[in-house]
Wavefront OBJ file of the C-alpha trace (Angstrom):
o trace
v 23.776 3.643 -23.130
v 27.007 4.684 -21.440
v 25.201 6.666 -18.753
v 23.051 3.797 -17.464
v 23.527 3.745 -13.689
v 23.266 0.656 -11.486
v 19.847 1.758 -10.218
v 18.485 2.424 -13.693
v 19.862 -0.863 -15.021
v 18.390 -2.899 -12.180
v 15.032 -1.142 -12.498
v 14.949 -2.110 -16.182
v 15.878 -5.701 -15.338
v 13.002 -5.896 -12.843
v 10.481 -4.305 -15.242
v 11.278 -7.002 -17.804
v 9.866 -9.577 -15.370
v 6.068 -9.819 -15.970
v 5.274 -10.123 -12.267
v 1.514 -9.571 -12.253
v 0.024 -10.439 -8.851
v 0.702 -12.964 -7.373
v 3.563 -13.864 -9.720
v 7.052 -12.800 -8.710
v 8.594 -13.855 -12.044
v 12.098 -14.233 -10.496
v 12.342 -10.644 -9.246
v 13.056 -11.780 -5.696
v 15.737 -14.208 -6.862
v 17.447 -11.352 -8.682
v 17.275 -9.171 -5.600
v 18.426 -11.994 -3.319
v 21.477 -12.729 -5.481
v 22.669 -9.147 -5.216
v 21.925 -8.864 -1.513
v 23.635 -12.159 -0.738
v 26.710 -10.957 -2.623
v 27.041 -8.040 -0.204
v 26.573 -10.023 2.969
v 22.843 -10.583 3.478
v 21.427 -13.843 4.821
v 18.511 -14.904 2.613
v 15.211 -16.546 3.515
v 12.731 -17.379 0.740
v 9.288 -17.757 2.316
v 6.398 -19.082 0.269
v 2.887 -18.946 1.676
v 0.153 -20.313 -0.572
v 0.917 -19.102 -4.077
v 2.861 -16.076 -2.874
v 6.653 -15.682 -2.859
v 8.188 -13.603 -0.091
v 11.751 -12.627 0.712
v 13.352 -11.874 4.068
v 16.993 -10.823 3.863
v 19.094 -9.505 6.730
v 22.651 -8.186 7.096
v 24.205 -8.041 10.559
v 23.753 -10.203 13.625
v 22.301 -7.972 16.328
v 21.004 -4.541 17.183
v 18.088 -2.527 15.788
v 16.710 -3.448 12.373
v 16.258 -0.932 9.568
v 13.979 -2.735 7.125
v 13.271 -1.834 3.503
v 9.829 -3.178 2.599
v 8.099 -3.460 -0.732
v 6.541 -5.640 -3.384
v 7.631 -7.151 -6.664
v 4.114 -7.726 -7.978
v 2.424 -5.246 -10.292
v -1.159 -4.661 -11.400
v -2.306 -5.969 -14.806
v -1.342 -3.854 -17.786
v -4.787 -3.514 -19.315
v -4.930 -3.545 -23.137
v -1.295 -3.504 -24.246
v -2.390 -1.858 -27.504
v -3.069 1.305 -25.493
v 0.549 1.546 -24.336
v 2.988 3.639 -26.360
v 5.610 0.956 -25.768
v 5.263 -2.648 -24.518
v 4.670 -2.543 -20.751
v 7.344 -5.113 -19.902
v 9.982 -3.665 -22.209
v 11.515 -0.723 -20.302
v 11.832 2.308 -22.554
v 13.538 5.635 -21.873
v 12.105 8.701 -23.577
v 12.623 12.376 -22.718
v 14.179 11.530 -19.360
v 11.359 9.215 -18.314
v 11.487 5.439 -17.863
v 8.313 3.723 -19.090
v 7.115 0.280 -18.050
v 4.705 -1.456 -15.695
v 6.139 -1.131 -12.209
v 8.496 1.739 -13.030
v 6.932 3.820 -10.251
v 5.028 1.154 -8.298
v 7.469 -0.053 -7.231
v 10.382 -1.600 -9.075
v 12.236 1.696 -9.213
v 12.126 1.829 -5.414
v 13.288 -1.779 -5.101
v 16.270 -1.157 -7.345
v 17.147 2.039 -5.463
v 16.949 0.181 -2.140
v 19.252 -2.624 -3.299
v 21.837 -0.294 -4.819
v 21.751 1.986 -1.760
v 22.453 -1.012 0.478
v 25.238 -2.262 -1.789
v 26.923 1.129 -1.644
v 26.378 1.541 2.091
v 27.699 -1.955 2.895
v 30.797 -1.332 0.794
v 31.474 1.903 2.673
v 30.438 0.586 6.112
v 31.084 -3.186 6.130
v 30.845 -3.258 9.936
v 27.838 -0.964 10.296
v 25.796 -0.780 13.456
v 22.591 -2.784 13.815
v 21.016 -4.752 10.994
v 19.648 -4.006 7.536
v 16.722 -6.078 6.297
v 14.466 -6.499 3.270
v 10.854 -7.646 3.522
v 9.570 -8.198 -0.011
v 6.321 -9.803 -1.165
v 4.515 -10.574 -4.412
v 1.047 -10.118 -2.895
v 0.696 -6.385 -2.181
v -1.464 -5.542 -5.195
v -3.707 -8.566 -4.636
v -5.565 -10.013 -1.647
v -2.571 -9.322 0.640
v -3.243 -12.391 2.788
v -0.129 -14.483 2.092
v 2.410 -11.709 1.812
v 3.739 -9.158 4.266
v 1.212 -10.064 6.957
v 2.440 -13.684 6.962
v 6.110 -12.664 7.018
v 5.418 -10.378 9.987
v 3.710 -13.278 11.780
v 6.761 -15.444 11.008
v 9.061 -12.780 12.442
v 6.905 -12.338 15.534
v 7.027 -16.095 16.174
v 10.806 -15.753 16.341
v 10.590 -12.710 18.629
v 12.160 -10.635 15.862
v 11.187 -6.968 15.809
v 11.628 -4.395 13.074
v 12.752 -1.088 14.585
v 12.483 1.213 11.573
v 10.796 0.450 8.261
v 11.031 2.315 4.962
v 8.288 1.231 2.547
v 9.086 2.051 -1.071
v 5.554 2.964 -2.121
v 5.323 5.879 -4.582
v 4.618 8.582 -2.001
v 5.641 11.702 -3.901
v 3.435 14.257 -5.643
v 5.510 16.444 -7.979
v 9.136 15.424 -7.412
v 10.576 12.435 -5.614
v 10.848 13.156 -1.922
v 8.395 16.045 -1.717
v 6.044 13.876 0.347
v 6.657 11.211 2.981
v 3.749 9.098 4.133
v 4.257 8.810 7.888
v 0.929 7.091 8.468
v -2.187 5.813 6.757
v -5.872 5.872 7.477
v -7.614 2.656 8.451
v -9.876 0.952 5.931
v -13.108 -0.759 6.976
v -15.382 -2.240 4.319
v -18.994 -3.310 4.717
v -21.216 -5.613 2.677
v -24.807 -4.832 3.727
v -27.940 -6.641 2.556
v -31.306 -5.110 3.461
v -34.173 -7.590 3.268
v -37.701 -6.814 2.098
v -40.518 -8.684 0.369
v -40.645 -9.043 -3.402
v -43.902 -8.178 -5.144
v -45.717 -6.521 -8.021
v -45.301 -2.771 -8.284
v -49.068 -2.428 -8.756
v -49.644 -4.021 -5.336
v -47.070 -2.337 -3.082
v -49.136 -3.103 0.030
v -48.352 -6.791 -0.547
v -44.604 -6.166 -0.761
v -41.912 -4.411 1.242
v -39.476 -2.407 -0.850
v -35.992 -2.619 0.742
v -34.679 0.233 -1.408
v -37.273 2.605 -0.011
v -36.463 1.459 3.522
v -32.724 1.805 2.988
v -32.757 5.263 1.389
v -33.238 7.410 4.534
v -30.751 5.312 6.516
v -28.175 5.633 3.742
v -28.740 9.379 3.613
v -28.130 9.596 7.358
v -24.951 7.539 7.097
v -23.661 9.780 4.312
v -24.456 12.946 6.303
v -22.995 11.711 9.594
v -19.944 13.492 10.998
v -17.914 10.554 12.218
v -15.099 12.671 13.631
v -13.212 15.873 12.872
v -9.840 14.291 12.239
v -6.751 15.585 14.022
v -3.395 17.216 13.339
v -2.273 14.228 11.268
v -5.461 12.814 9.736
v -8.428 14.274 7.854
v -11.917 13.517 9.102
v -13.136 9.957 8.659
v -14.910 9.466 5.337
v -17.863 7.243 4.396
v -18.278 6.313 0.737
v -20.752 3.998 -0.998
v -19.030 2.059 -3.775
v -21.821 -0.228 -5.027
v -25.603 -0.668 -4.841
v -27.319 -3.639 -6.458
v -30.974 -4.662 -6.461
v -33.880 -5.770 -8.605
v -34.577 -8.322 -11.316
v -34.172 -5.981 -14.249
v -37.914 -5.746 -14.766
v -39.785 -2.481 -14.244
v -42.791 -4.081 -12.604
v -41.114 -6.053 -9.792
v -40.432 -4.696 -6.330
v -37.118 -6.283 -5.277
v -36.826 -8.575 -2.307
v -33.469 -7.229 -1.175
v -30.873 -4.577 -1.876
v -27.115 -5.024 -1.500
v -24.838 -2.119 -0.661
v -21.044 -1.991 -0.354
v -19.465 0.932 1.457
v -16.131 1.836 2.994
v -14.777 3.919 5.856
v -11.329 5.481 5.680
v -10.846 6.319 9.316
v -8.450 8.207 11.504
v -6.932 7.409 14.872
v -9.857 9.298 16.445
v -12.074 6.234 16.019
v -11.801 2.482 16.391
v -13.190 -0.162 14.085
v -15.616 -1.215 16.809
v -16.969 2.310 17.248
v -17.637 2.609 13.511
v -19.444 -0.705 13.446
v -21.583 0.118 16.482
v -22.539 3.603 15.259
v -23.402 2.297 11.779
v -25.559 -0.511 13.078
v -27.289 1.865 15.507
v -28.384 4.003 12.545
v -29.603 0.939 10.632
v -31.528 -0.245 13.681
v -32.993 3.213 14.227
v -34.615 2.961 10.782
v -36.093 -0.448 11.538
v -34.235 -2.299 8.800
v -34.068 -6.062 8.485
v -30.512 -6.669 7.388
v -27.473 -8.911 7.339
v -24.030 -7.383 7.466
v -20.450 -8.448 6.779
v -17.608 -6.240 8.011
v -14.089 -6.550 6.642
v -11.148 -4.668 8.106
v -8.327 -4.088 5.600
v -6.080 -2.208 7.995
v -5.921 -0.161 11.154
v -4.755 3.453 11.013
v -1.137 3.980 11.974
v 1.084 6.984 12.573
v 4.799 7.634 13.022
v 4.559 11.236 14.135
v 8.163 11.796 15.104
v 11.348 9.957 16.003
v 14.685 8.884 14.538
v 13.244 7.458 11.308
v 11.222 10.538 10.357
v 14.153 12.774 11.261
v 16.579 10.682 9.180
v 14.257 10.636 6.172
v 13.597 14.384 6.278
v 17.328 15.094 6.542
v 18.228 12.694 3.716
v 15.673 14.339 1.443
v 16.905 17.793 2.410
v 20.388 16.735 1.252
v 18.860 16.470 -2.237
v 17.634 20.069 -1.960
v 14.019 19.120 -1.315
v 11.825 20.083 1.628
v 9.393 17.290 2.317
v 5.853 17.219 3.668
v 4.536 14.599 6.072
v 1.225 13.141 4.938
v -1.237 10.386 5.829
v -3.323 10.732 2.662
v -3.943 8.015 0.110
v -4.930 4.393 0.284
v -3.574 1.539 2.350
v -0.121 -0.026 2.091
v 1.661 -2.972 3.630
v 2.900 -0.590 6.293
v -0.398 -1.374 8.028
v 0.911 -4.856 8.833
v 4.293 -3.689 10.105
v 3.371 -0.670 12.247
v 1.275 -2.661 14.792
v 4.421 -4.555 15.832
v 5.817 -1.313 17.245
v 7.975 -0.345 14.289
v 8.385 3.245 13.134
v 7.168 3.282 9.517
v 7.488 5.777 6.684
v 6.790 5.492 2.976
v 9.214 7.132 0.571
v 9.203 6.546 -3.149
v 8.734 8.056 -6.618
v 6.006 10.343 -7.925
v 2.676 8.521 -8.000
v 1.007 10.368 -10.904
v 1.095 7.396 -13.321
v 0.789 4.396 -11.025
v -1.706 1.719 -12.168
v -2.130 3.663 -15.430
v -1.290 2.958 -19.053
v 2.253 4.227 -19.803
v 3.348 4.127 -16.154
v 6.644 5.983 -15.824
v 9.205 7.459 -13.473
v 11.837 10.160 -13.824
v 15.265 8.643 -14.565
v 17.241 11.330 -12.725
v 15.009 11.018 -9.676
v 15.812 7.303 -9.408
v 19.362 8.368 -8.545
v 18.072 10.885 -6.023
v 15.935 8.195 -4.425
v 18.968 5.919 -4.150
v 20.857 8.721 -2.398
v 17.911 9.329 -0.050
v 17.805 5.673 0.993
v 21.569 5.691 1.459
v 21.264 8.846 3.563
v 18.720 7.166 5.857
v 21.054 4.199 6.270
v 23.972 6.481 7.141
v 22.012 8.436 9.736
v 20.645 5.377 11.512
v 23.340 2.714 11.167
v 26.710 4.312 10.299
l 1 2 3 4 5 6 7 8 9 10 11 12 13 14 15 16 17 18 19 20 21 22 23 24 25 26 27 28 29 30 31 32 33 34 35 36 37 38 39 40 41 42 43 44 45 46 47 48 49 50 51 52 53 54 55 56 57 58 59 60 61 62 63 64 65 66 67 68 69 70 71 72 73 74 75 76 77 78 79 80 81 82 83 84 85 86 87 88 89 90 91 92 93 94 95 96 97 98 99 100 101 102 103 104 105 106 107 108 109 110 111 112 113 114 115 116 117 118 119 120 121 122 123 124 125 126 127 128 129 130 131 132 133 134 135 136 137 138 139 140 141 142 143 144 145 146 147 148 149 150 151 152 153 154 155 156 157 158 159 160 161 162 163 164 165 166 167 168 169 170 171 172 173 174 175 176 177 178 179 180 181 182 183 184 185 186 187 188 189 190 191 192 193 194 195 196 197 198 199 200 201 202 203 204 205 206 207 208 209 210 211 212 213 214 215 216 217 218 219 220 221 222 223 224 225 226 227 228 229 230 231 232 233 234 235 236 237 238 239 240 241 242 243 244 245 246 247 248 249 250 251 252 253 254 255 256 257 258 259 260 261 262 263 264 265 266 267 268 269 270 271 272 273 274 275 276 277 278 279 280 281 282 283 284 285 286 287 288 289 290 291 292 293 294 295 296 297 298 299 300 301 302 303 304 305 306 307 308 309 310 311 312 313 314 315 316 317 318 319 320 321 322 323 324 325 326 327 328 329 330 331 332 333 334 335 336 337 338 339 340 341 342 343 344 345 346 347 348 349 350 351 352 353 354 355 356 357 358 359 360 361 362 363 364 365 366 367 368 369 370 371 372 373 374 375 376 377
């Protein structure tokens, strides 16, 4: 195709790499080669089975970092795809392939934007960096969090960070994620005494004991949110108990639930209030808390202003949002960095026939280039 742009071509090249978590499948080497060619210093960092890339252009001053991931979720049954998931296909103005939206299109747009910006401003102010992992869609223990620890050990601080997650709703750029809710998971086991259903006085049914406590947890108003975050939510995701027989009272019941919480509450407050309710109902229980990420917010500042202005140049008015799940921004924001997420429309991410709008890939490239110009030109 004569009208294949650099961003579209590089997106297709990346999609062809079957980089299912934690595999990188040479995506980072492809990115590094292009970045090195335009003046970036390259560091390949492998932690465990995870490949990570740190690339930086410039020697001093504030760092504008583009962050993202080369790994993708599994395709599911390939027979359900209209076209093979790792063979990029363009149809009716849409590019199909696993990772097209989440987030190889963003990665390609970032690289091309930096190539163009470096060519126009070879002696730009500050530094440009890339923090790329192959562990975002997986456990996320040997990826961005480890690179941030490595940077902190060197007293290196990211000033501004643009994460390429698919943040948009209807058209690319209509939504910027300028924060995310925290995520706190809980694995709760309530202990009882197993017995025959015909002799309940000889047993202690943990399901019966749990039910009123669970109802109270679900009805609790944890907070009312604030100007940037909705109210904290409590959701049960799994309940498991019993032997499968109808005549056996179970000896324990296991429940998994999750809080998505705002900056109005801390992890410790959620834990204490939850356990107070469990104790109030006299439950015998064991509990395992797992924090996936703290809430973070970049309410205002140079990065938000630059992103809003760059999107406006494309004729789009953007909305600031903290909705959605977690992202690797949760590991970067605690270091003091301003963080925003800007990427393609998220309607098809993790789905069969994942796709992104071809024309909007060029707009995204221009938006990234506009942020660079406003902060470092």
